[in-house]
SESE-117945 format. One line per field, with one value per residue: residue number from 1; residue in three letters; x, z, y of N, C-alpha, C, O in turn. Coordinates in Angstrom, 2 decimals, always signed. Example, Ala and Ser with C-alpha at 12.3 -4.5 7.8 and 13.67 -1.06 7.14 Angstrom:
% residues 2
i <- 1 2 $
aa <- ala ser $
nu <- +13.19 +12.85 $
nw <- +7.80 +7.08 $
nv <- -5.69 -2.25 $
cau <- +12.30 +13.67 $
caw <- +7.80 +7.14 $
cav <- -4.50 -1.06 $
cu <- +13.20 +12.90 $
cw <- +7.80 +7.87 $
cv <- -3.30 +0.03 $
ou <- +14.24 +13.41 $
ow <- +8.46 +8.04 $
ov <- -3.32 +1.14 $
This chain:
% residues 65
i <- 1 2 3 4 5 6 7 8 9 10 11 12 13 14 15 16 17 18 19 20 21 22 23 24 25 26 27 28 29 30 31 32 33 34 35 36 37 38 39 40 41 42 43 44 45 46 47 48 49 50 51 52 53 54 55 56 57 58 59 60 61 62 63 64 65 $
aa <- met ser asn ser asn phe asp lys asn gly ile asp ser thr gly thr his trp leu gln tyr ala ala phe ala phe ser ala phe ala ile leu ile thr trp ala phe phe phe asp tyr asn val his asn phe leu ile asn ile phe arg val ile asp cys ser gly phe asn cys asn gly val tyr $
nu <- +6.53 +7.59 +10.26 +12.40 +14.25 +14.33 +14.75 +13.34 +12.67 +12.15 +14.27 +16.67 +19.66 +21.31 +20.67 +18.38 +15.07 +11.93 +9.85 +11.05 +11.60 +8.98 +8.19 +9.90 +8.97 +6.34 +6.85 +8.14 +6.02 +4.19 +5.59 +5.67 +2.89 +2.26 +3.84 +2.68 +0.10 +0.37 +1.59 +0.51 -2.27 -4.37 -4.07 -4.43 -7.17 -8.34 -7.67 -8.95 -11.62 -11.81 -11.44 -13.79 -15.76 -15.15 -15.61 -18.34 -19.47 -20.64 -22.71 -21.82 -22.08 -24.27 -25.83 -24.18 -22.22 $
nw <- -12.15 -9.75 -9.79 -8.14 -6.54 -3.85 -0.75 +1.22 +3.52 +2.71 +2.08 +0.09 -2.01 -1.11 +1.50 +2.18 +3.26 +1.68 +2.56 +3.39 +0.99 +0.19 +2.25 +1.77 -0.77 -0.09 +1.71 +0.03 -1.72 +0.11 +0.88 -1.57 -2.07 +0.14 -0.36 -2.79 -1.91 -0.51 -2.36 -4.92 -6.53 -7.85 -7.00 -4.29 -4.16 -5.23 -3.28 -1.04 -1.85 -1.90 +0.83 +1.80 +0.69 +1.96 +4.61 +4.55 +3.88 +5.67 +8.52 +9.24 +8.02 +8.44 +6.84 +5.97 +3.51 $
nv <- -23.56 -24.25 -23.63 -21.65 -19.03 -19.08 -20.80 -23.53 -22.18 -19.65 -17.98 -16.32 -16.60 -14.54 -14.25 -12.96 -12.69 -13.43 -11.86 -9.56 -8.28 -7.74 -6.00 -3.84 -3.00 -2.28 -0.18 +1.68 +2.25 +3.38 +5.69 +7.04 +7.47 +9.07 +11.34 +12.15 +12.72 +15.12 +16.85 +16.69 +17.74 +16.36 +13.68 +14.06 +14.89 +12.58 +10.62 +11.74 +11.51 +8.71 +8.21 +9.39 +7.73 +5.32 +6.08 +6.68 +4.29 +2.60 +2.85 +5.31 +7.79 +9.56 +11.24 +13.27 +14.65 $
cau <- +6.18 +8.36 +11.62 +12.46 +15.55 +14.16 +14.75 +12.08 +12.38 +11.87 +15.49 +17.39 +21.10 +21.97 +20.25 +17.23 +13.78 +11.05 +8.99 +11.81 +11.35 +7.61 +8.17 +10.55 +8.06 +5.23 +7.36 +8.36 +4.70 +3.62 +6.28 +5.21 +1.51 +2.28 +4.36 +1.68 -1.05 +0.64 +2.16 -0.19 -3.67 -5.27 -3.96 -5.05 -8.63 -8.69 -7.61 -10.01 -12.87 -11.79 -11.69 -15.21 -16.53 -14.91 -16.25 -19.79 -19.93 -21.44 -23.69 -21.07 -22.22 -25.27 -26.35 -23.22 -21.23 $
caw <- -11.01 -8.56 -9.90 -7.37 -5.93 -2.40 -0.20 +1.87 +4.58 +2.11 +2.05 -1.17 -1.90 -0.39 +2.90 +2.37 +3.27 +0.68 +3.19 +3.41 -0.30 +0.22 +3.16 +1.08 -1.80 +0.58 +2.26 -1.08 -2.19 +1.12 +0.78 -2.80 -1.90 +1.10 -1.07 -3.77 -1.20 -0.11 -3.41 -6.19 -6.27 -8.34 -6.10 -3.03 -4.31 -5.42 -1.99 -0.19 -2.28 -1.42 +2.28 +2.01 +0.37 +3.03 +5.81 +4.40 +3.39 +6.69 +9.14 +9.80 +7.24 +9.08 +5.89 +5.69 +2.46 $
cav <- -22.74 -24.63 -23.11 -20.42 -18.77 -19.14 -22.15 -23.90 -21.21 -18.37 -17.17 -16.47 -16.87 -13.45 -14.30 -12.07 -13.36 -12.85 -10.87 -8.31 -7.64 -7.23 -4.85 -2.75 -2.51 -1.60 +1.08 +2.60 +2.67 +4.27 +6.98 +7.68 +7.93 +10.17 +12.50 +12.58 +13.27 +16.49 +17.69 +16.55 +18.09 +15.31 +12.52 +14.49 +14.81 +11.17 +9.93 +12.28 +10.86 +7.32 +8.24 +9.68 +6.52 +4.35 +6.58 +6.66 +3.00 +1.92 +3.73 +6.42 +9.00 +10.42 +12.20 +14.34 +14.42 $
cu <- +7.02 +9.80 +11.69 +13.86 +15.49 +14.18 +13.43 +11.70 +12.10 +13.06 +16.21 +18.89 +21.85 +21.59 +19.07 +15.94 +12.85 +10.16 +9.72 +11.65 +9.95 +7.51 +8.82 +9.63 +6.88 +5.66 +7.58 +7.03 +4.05 +4.27 +5.81 +3.80 +1.46 +2.78 +3.30 +0.46 -0.83 +1.07 +1.48 -1.69 -4.62 -5.24 -4.62 -6.57 -9.09 -8.71 -8.67 -11.36 -12.93 -12.06 -13.15 -16.07 -16.37 -15.65 -17.77 -20.31 -20.77 -22.50 -23.01 -21.40 -23.18 -25.77 -25.41 -22.27 -21.00 $
cw <- -9.78 -8.62 -9.25 -6.79 -4.41 -1.93 +0.52 +3.01 +4.04 +2.02 +0.73 -0.93 -1.17 +1.08 +3.21 +2.29 +2.27 +1.27 +3.34 +2.10 -0.34 +1.11 +2.51 +0.02 -1.18 +1.13 +1.16 -1.61 -1.19 +1.08 -0.45 -2.65 -0.92 +0.43 -2.03 -3.09 -0.88 -1.26 -4.76 -5.93 -6.70 -7.44 -4.77 -3.12 -4.48 -4.09 -1.01 -0.56 -1.84 +0.07 +2.58 +1.74 +1.47 +4.30 +5.73 +3.93 +4.41 +7.22 +9.73 +9.16 +7.88 +8.14 +5.54 +4.59 +1.76 $
cv <- -23.08 -24.13 -21.75 -20.25 -18.79 -20.58 -22.41 -22.95 -19.81 -17.44 -17.42 -16.63 -15.76 -13.40 -13.41 -12.88 -12.68 -11.77 -9.53 -7.56 -7.03 -6.00 -3.63 -2.15 -1.76 -0.24 +2.11 +3.12 +3.64 +5.64 +7.73 +8.24 +9.10 +11.44 +13.04 +13.20 +14.75 +17.40 +17.56 +16.70 +16.97 +14.07 +12.84 +14.35 +13.36 +10.42 +10.45 +11.66 +9.41 +7.28 +8.53 +8.46 +5.49 +4.78 +6.46 +5.31 +2.25 +2.85 +4.96 +7.77 +10.00 +11.51 +13.32 +13.87 +15.73 $
ou <- +7.13 +10.51 +11.10 +14.58 +16.49 +13.69 +12.50 +10.54 +11.84 +12.89 +16.36 +19.33 +22.94 +22.13 +18.80 +15.75 +12.97 +9.75 +9.07 +11.57 +9.76 +6.81 +8.33 +9.52 +6.48 +4.92 +7.23 +6.91 +3.42 +3.58 +5.58 +3.54 +0.69 +2.22 +3.06 -0.14 -1.77 +0.93 +1.86 -2.30 -5.59 -6.28 -5.30 -7.18 -10.12 -9.64 -9.23 -12.15 -13.99 -12.81 -13.69 -17.02 -17.34 -16.23 -18.42 -21.50 -21.53 -23.12 -23.57 -21.03 -22.90 -26.10 -25.81 -21.61 -20.19 $
ow <- -8.87 -7.62 -9.75 -6.59 -3.75 -2.62 +0.43 +3.41 +4.81 +1.91 +0.29 +0.21 -0.64 +1.83 +4.38 +1.36 +2.03 +0.57 +3.41 +2.09 -0.84 +0.76 +2.67 -0.09 -1.70 +1.03 +1.33 -1.92 -1.61 +1.24 -0.39 -3.06 -1.13 +0.64 -2.07 -3.64 -0.98 -1.15 -5.69 -5.22 -5.99 -7.16 -4.19 -2.23 -3.93 -3.81 -0.24 +0.32 -1.45 +0.55 +3.53 +2.49 +1.87 +5.00 +6.73 +3.61 +4.05 +6.45 +10.63 +9.72 +7.85 +8.60 +4.85 +4.71 +0.83 $
ov <- -22.26 -24.20 -20.79 -21.24 -18.53 -21.47 -21.61 -22.92 -18.89 -16.23 -18.56 -16.77 -16.01 -12.59 -13.14 -13.66 -11.48 -10.84 -8.48 -6.33 -5.92 -5.04 -2.51 -0.92 -0.72 +0.73 +3.28 +4.31 +4.61 +6.66 +8.94 +9.37 +10.03 +12.52 +14.25 +14.12 +15.54 +18.61 +18.28 +15.91 +16.68 +13.48 +11.99 +13.76 +12.97 +9.67 +9.66 +11.34 +8.93 +6.42 +7.96 +8.18 +4.85 +3.95 +6.16 +5.20 +1.35 +3.58 +5.60 +8.80 +11.20 +12.60 +14.25 +12.84 +15.79 $
């Protein structure tokens, strides 16, 4: 587990920090989900249902669903 291409500061041999890789992956995932939200009906409904659950999980629902 200790064999890694990153040094003690988190920088690899090309000079890229590991957090830059994580930011790139997160950005790519966010772009994909945004595209799917607007152009794929099933993903749109799935995300809307998740938003409803999150919104109604506390005292915000007021009996409306």
